[in-house]
LUMDO-188372 format. One line per field, with one value per residue (C-alpha): x, y, z; residue number from 0; residue in one letter. Coordinates in nm, 2 decimals, padded with zeros to 4 digits. Example, Ala and Ser with C-alpha at 12.3 -4.5 7.8 and 13.67 -1.06 7.14 Angstrom:
BEGIN
east c(01.23, 01.37) .
north c(-00.45, -00.11) .
up c(00.78, 00.71) .
nugu c(0, 1) .
baza c(A, S) .
END
This chain:
BEGIN
east c(11.30, 11.58, 11.47, 11.11, 11.22, 11.43, 11.14, 10.92, 11.17, 11.20, 10.82, 10.78, 11.05, 10.90, 10.55, 10.70, 10.86, 10.53, 10.33, 10.59, 10.57, 10.19, 10.18, 10.45, 10.24, 09.96, 10.13, 10.23, 10.05, 09.77, 09.78, 09.56, 09.25, 09.32, 09.33, 08.99, 08.85, 08.99, 08.82, 08.48, 08.53, 08.62, 08.30, 08.09, 08.26, 08.21, 07.85, 07.73, 07.56, 07.64, 07.40, 07.44, 07.82, 08.00, 08.35, 08.44, 08.06, 07.96, 07.77, 07.99, 07.89, 08.22, 08.23, 07.99, 08.01, 08.16, 08.52, 08.42, 08.22, 08.53, 08.74, 08.47, 08.46, 08.84, 08.82, 08.55, 08.78, 09.10, 09.06, 09.14, 09.48, 09.63, 09.66, 09.29, 09.18, 09.38, 09.35, 08.99, 09.09, 09.41, 09.20, 08.98, 09.28, 09.38, 09.02, 09.05, 09.37, 09.19, 08.90, 09.14, 09.30, 08.96, 08.85, 09.17, 09.13, 08.77, 08.83, 09.16, 09.37, 09.54, 09.86, 09.68, 09.51, 09.85, 10.01, 09.72, 09.76, 10.14, 10.11, 09.85, 10.02, 10.36, 10.20, 10.32, 09.98, 09.83, 10.11, 10.06, 09.68, 09.72, 09.93, 09.76, 09.40, 09.18, 08.84, 08.99, 09.12, 08.78, 08.63, 08.87, 08.79, 08.42, 08.43, 08.66, 08.45, 08.14, 08.30, 08.42, 08.06, 07.91, 08.14, 08.06, 07.69, 07.74, 07.91, 07.69, 07.36, 07.36, 07.16, 07.40, 07.66, 07.40, 07.29, 07.65, 07.75, 07.48, 07.53, 07.90, 07.80, 07.60, 07.89, 08.12, 07.88, 07.90, 08.28, 08.29, 07.95, 07.81, 08.16, 08.11, 07.82, 07.95, 08.28, 08.10, 07.82, 08.06, 08.29, 08.01, 07.84, 08.17, 08.24, 07.90, 07.93, 08.28, 08.16, 07.85, 07.64, 07.35, 07.08, 07.22, 07.10, 06.75, 06.79, 06.56, 06.80, 07.04, 06.78, 06.61, 06.95, 06.94, 06.68, 06.93, 07.18, 06.93, 06.88, 07.26, 07.31, 07.00, 07.21, 07.42, 07.12, 06.94, 07.22, 07.24, 06.87, 06.86, 07.13, 07.09, 06.74, 06.68, 06.92) .
north c(-04.56, -04.63, -04.34, -04.47, -04.82, -04.68, -04.49, -04.80, -05.00, -04.74, -04.71, -05.09, -05.11, -04.84, -04.99, -05.33, -05.18, -05.01, -05.34, -05.52, -05.26, -05.29, -05.67, -05.71, -05.53, -05.80, -06.01, -05.73, -05.75, -05.50, -05.26, -05.02, -04.92, -05.18, -05.44, -05.34, -05.34, -05.70, -05.81, -05.67, -05.85, -06.17, -06.16, -06.10, -06.40, -06.62, -06.52, -06.46, -06.14, -05.86, -05.60, -05.59, -05.52, -05.63, -05.62, -05.87, -05.94, -05.58, -05.36, -05.16, -04.82, -04.64, -04.70, -04.81, -05.17, -05.19, -05.23, -05.51, -05.68, -05.68, -05.83, -06.10, -06.18, -06.23, -06.45, -06.66, -06.71, -06.80, -06.82, -06.57, -06.41, -06.07, -06.15, -06.23, -05.94, -05.70, -05.84, -05.72, -05.37, -05.37, -05.47, -05.17, -04.95, -05.06, -05.00, -04.65, -04.59, -04.70, -04.47, -04.18, -04.24, -04.25, -03.93, -03.74, -03.86, -03.76, -03.41, -03.34, -03.60, -03.94, -03.78, -03.61, -03.94, -04.12, -03.85, -03.86, -04.24, -04.21, -03.94, -04.15, -04.48, -04.35, -04.16, -04.29, -04.26, -04.50, -04.75, -04.72, -04.76, -05.06, -05.23, -05.09, -05.09, -04.78, -04.68, -04.40, -04.62, -04.78, -04.44, -04.29, -04.57, -04.53, -04.15, -04.13, -04.38, -04.18, -03.86, -04.03, -04.14, -03.81, -03.62, -03.87, -03.81, -03.44, -03.49, -03.76, -03.74, -04.12, -04.27, -04.56, -04.31, -04.14, -04.48, -04.60, -04.26, -04.26, -04.63, -04.56, -04.27, -04.50, -04.74, -04.45, -04.36, -04.73, -04.67, -04.36, -04.20, -03.87, -03.76, -04.02, -03.80, -03.46, -03.49, -03.58, -03.32, -03.03, -03.14, -03.17, -02.85, -02.66, -02.79, -02.68, -02.34, -02.28, -02.39, -02.17, -02.47, -02.34, -02.52, -02.86, -02.79, -02.81, -03.17, -03.37, -03.67, -03.51, -03.52, -03.84, -04.01, -03.98, -04.25, -04.48, -04.42, -04.47, -04.85, -04.90, -04.68, -04.83, -05.14, -04.94, -04.76, -05.08, -05.22, -04.90, -04.90, -05.26, -05.22, -04.86, -04.75, -04.38, -04.17) .
up c(-09.15, -08.89, -08.68, -08.68, -08.59, -08.30, -08.17, -08.19, -08.00, -07.73, -07.71, -07.67, -07.41, -07.20, -07.24, -07.13, -06.82, -06.74, -06.76, -06.55, -06.28, -06.27, -06.29, -06.03, -05.77, -05.79, -05.52, -05.28, -04.95, -04.91, -04.61, -04.41, -04.62, -04.89, -04.62, -04.50, -04.85, -04.90, -04.58, -04.70, -05.03, -04.86, -04.65, -04.96, -05.12, -04.81, -04.74, -05.09, -04.98, -05.23, -05.09, -04.71, -04.66, -04.35, -04.20, -03.93, -03.91, -03.84, -04.09, -04.32, -04.47, -04.55, -04.92, -05.20, -05.30, -05.65, -05.54, -05.30, -05.57, -05.79, -05.52, -05.45, -05.82, -05.82, -05.51, -05.68, -05.99, -05.81, -05.44, -05.16, -05.23, -05.30, -05.67, -05.72, -05.51, -05.72, -06.07, -06.15, -06.04, -06.25, -06.56, -06.48, -06.46, -06.81, -06.93, -06.78, -06.98, -07.30, -07.22, -07.16, -07.50, -07.67, -07.49, -07.58, -07.94, -07.95, -07.82, -07.99, -08.17, -08.15, -08.03, -07.74, -07.65, -07.64, -07.43, -07.19, -07.14, -07.10, -06.84, -06.65, -06.68, -06.55, -06.27, -05.93, -05.78, -06.04, -05.98, -05.61, -05.62, -05.84, -05.58, -05.26, -05.39, -05.35, -05.49, -05.69, -05.98, -06.06, -06.02, -06.27, -06.52, -06.52, -06.50, -06.80, -07.00, -06.91, -07.04, -07.36, -07.42, -07.34, -07.57, -07.85, -07.78, -07.81, -08.15, -08.30, -08.10, -08.10, -07.82, -07.76, -07.63, -07.41, -07.26, -07.20, -07.05, -06.79, -06.71, -06.65, -06.43, -06.22, -06.19, -06.10, -05.81, -05.70, -05.67, -05.46, -05.42, -05.56, -05.69, -05.96, -06.10, -06.01, -06.22, -06.55, -06.48, -06.43, -06.71, -06.96, -06.85, -06.86, -07.21, -07.34, -07.18, -07.32, -07.67, -07.62, -07.71, -07.49, -07.68, -07.57, -07.22, -07.35, -07.46, -07.24, -07.27, -07.02, -06.76, -06.85, -06.83, -06.45, -06.46, -06.63, -06.35, -06.06, -06.10, -06.08, -05.78, -05.60, -05.52, -05.28, -05.14, -05.08, -04.86, -04.66, -04.60, -04.50, -04.24, -04.12, -04.21, -04.28, -04.08) .
nugu c(0, 1, 2, 3, 4, 5, 6, 7, 8, 9, 10, 11, 12, 13, 14, 15, 16, 17, 18, 19, 20, 21, 22, 23, 24, 25, 26, 27, 28, 29, 30, 31, 32, 33, 34, 35, 36, 37, 38, 39, 40, 41, 42, 43, 44, 45, 46, 47, 48, 49, 50, 51, 52, 53, 54, 55, 56, 57, 58, 59, 60, 61, 62, 63, 64, 65, 66, 67, 68, 69, 70, 71, 72, 73, 74, 75, 76, 77, 78, 79, 80, 81, 82, 83, 84, 85, 86, 87, 88, 89, 90, 91, 92, 93, 94, 95, 96, 97, 98, 99, 100, 101, 102, 103, 104, 105, 106, 107, 108, 109, 110, 111, 112, 113, 114, 115, 116, 117, 118, 119, 120, 121, 122, 123, 124, 125, 126, 127, 128, 129, 130, 131, 132, 133, 134, 135, 136, 137, 138, 139, 140, 141, 142, 143, 144, 145, 146, 147, 148, 149, 150, 151, 152, 153, 154, 155, 156, 157, 158, 159, 160, 161, 162, 163, 164, 165, 166, 167, 168, 169, 170, 171, 172, 173, 174, 175, 176, 177, 178, 179, 180, 181, 182, 183, 184, 185, 186, 187, 188, 189, 190, 191, 192, 193, 194, 195, 196, 197, 198, 199, 200, 201, 202, 203, 204, 205, 206, 207, 208, 209, 210, 211, 212, 213, 214, 215, 216, 217, 218, 219, 220, 221, 222, 223, 224, 225, 226, 227, 228, 229, 230) .
baza c(X, X, X, X, X, X, X, X, X, X, X, X, X, X, X, X, X, X, X, X, X, X, X, X, X, X, X, X, X, X, X, X, X, X, X, X, X, X, X, X, X, X, X, X, X, X, X, X, X, X, X, X, X, X, X, X, X, X, X, X, X, X, X, X, X, X, X, X, X, X, X, X, X, X, X, X, X, X, X, X, X, X, X, X, X, X, X, X, X, X, X, X, X, X, X, X, X, X, X, X, X, X, X, X, X, X, X, X, X, X, X, X, X, X, X, X, X, X, X, X, X, X, X, X, X, X, X, X, X, X, X, X, X, X, X, X, X, X, X, X, X, X, X, X, X, X, X, X, X, X, X, X, X, X, X, X, X, X, X, X, X, X, X, X, X, X, X, X, X, X, X, X, X, X, X, X, X, X, X, X, X, X, X, X, X, X, X, X, X, X, X, X, X, X, X, X, X, X, X, X, X, X, X, X, X, X, X, X, X, X, X, X, X, X, X, X, X, X, X, X, X, X, X, X, X, X, X, X, X, X, X) .
END
């Protein structure tokens, strides 16, 4: 009993330190790329135009819009500041940790899920990208959630997992482009091949699901077309 209590205390202390390290970064000034992202988010907030992205008044096409939408949402809640630019992304980081736990538990066990979260949460790159915002952290959150839903779909064949998986894939693409679809596609295909579940490739829902992702991705495509046309 004493041993279990000691382990619990150590676990809570480590978790507390981890949370403090993430939360303390909310007020740290953004630099370089994160500064540019904050500028795009600020112009969305000021102009109310979520489709046609700009930076210093000029059209912007370097990244898809979801990160900037999150920043603009934060600004609308609490005003323009480092804290409110970063808070929505930090919440997504924690959502990504939760999805990673569920994915590990779904594929293996609760223990694997917990180990996965601890390895991610104490990774320096996650701490850094939660302070100096990048598109990679929202991308991870939605890709991991999509994978969790896809593997639940493979196990249960329930359509709600199929729908959520492809919607999350669309949101992942809104974070960083086609890589948001390629990672889940290769992961799922590799899993099915390793398990020799070849008949799953004949399930039409895998291909119909692309139509669920398209309306989500179209928001980014519309902005690019409006500002740059077909190039």
